[in-house]
C-alpha positions as CSV (number, residue, x, y, z in Angstrom):
1,M,91.2,-73.5,-114.2
2,N,87.8,-74.3,-115.9
3,F,87.4,-77.6,-114.1
4,E,88.3,-76.0,-110.7
5,T,85.9,-73.1,-111.3
6,A,82.9,-74.7,-113.0
7,G,83.5,-78.5,-112.8
8,F,83.7,-78.8,-116.6
9,E,86.6,-80.3,-118.4
10,C,86.3,-77.6,-121.1
11,A,84.7,-74.2,-121.4
12,L,84.5,-72.2,-124.6
13,I,83.8,-68.6,-125.2
14,P,81.6,-68.1,-128.2
15,F,83.1,-66.0,-131.0
16,D,81.5,-64.8,-134.2
17,I,82.3,-62.1,-136.7
18,C,78.9,-60.4,-136.5
19,V,80.5,-57.4,-134.7
20,E,82.8,-56.7,-137.6
21,A,80.1,-57.3,-140.1
22,E,77.8,-54.9,-138.3
23,L,80.5,-52.2,-138.2
24,M,80.9,-52.6,-142.0
25,G,77.2,-52.0,-142.5
26,C,75.5,-55.4,-142.5
27,K,72.2,-55.8,-140.9
28,I,72.3,-58.3,-138.0
29,K,69.5,-60.5,-136.7
30,Y,69.5,-61.0,-132.9
31,F,67.3,-63.7,-131.4
32,R,66.4,-61.9,-128.2
33,N,63.1,-63.7,-127.6
34,S,64.4,-67.2,-128.0
35,N,64.9,-69.6,-125.1
36,E,67.7,-71.3,-127.0
37,S,71.3,-70.1,-127.2
38,I,71.3,-68.8,-130.8
39,Y,74.2,-66.8,-132.1
40,P,73.4,-63.6,-134.1
41,N,73.6,-63.9,-137.8
42,I,73.7,-61.6,-140.8
43,K,70.2,-60.5,-141.9
44,K,71.2,-58.3,-144.8
45,R,74.6,-58.6,-146.5
46,L,76.6,-55.5,-147.5
47,I,78.0,-57.2,-150.6
48,I,76.1,-59.7,-152.7
49,E,78.1,-59.9,-155.9
50,P,81.9,-60.0,-156.0
51,N,82.1,-56.8,-158.1
52,E,80.2,-54.9,-155.4
53,I,83.3,-54.9,-153.2
54,E,84.9,-52.1,-155.3
55,G,84.8,-48.8,-153.4
56,V,83.8,-50.4,-150.0
57,E,86.0,-49.0,-147.3
58,A,86.2,-50.1,-143.6
59,P,85.0,-47.4,-141.2
60,D,87.5,-45.9,-138.8
61,E,86.1,-48.0,-135.9
62,V,87.1,-51.2,-137.8
63,M,90.5,-50.0,-138.7
64,G,91.3,-48.8,-135.1
65,R,91.5,-45.1,-136.1
């Protein structure tokens, strides 16, 4: 299908986990003004040290509620 449609042997859909990280509260950096194809990345982490995970709960949006 990809070859017939686009003439490429392979076509990939980019996937990253920034959507989930953002829903959990992480700050995300988007490269809107770049001419290059740069994937978003995490600008500020929600958890830095392992012990900080205590008490962190996923919002309803992440859990599908």
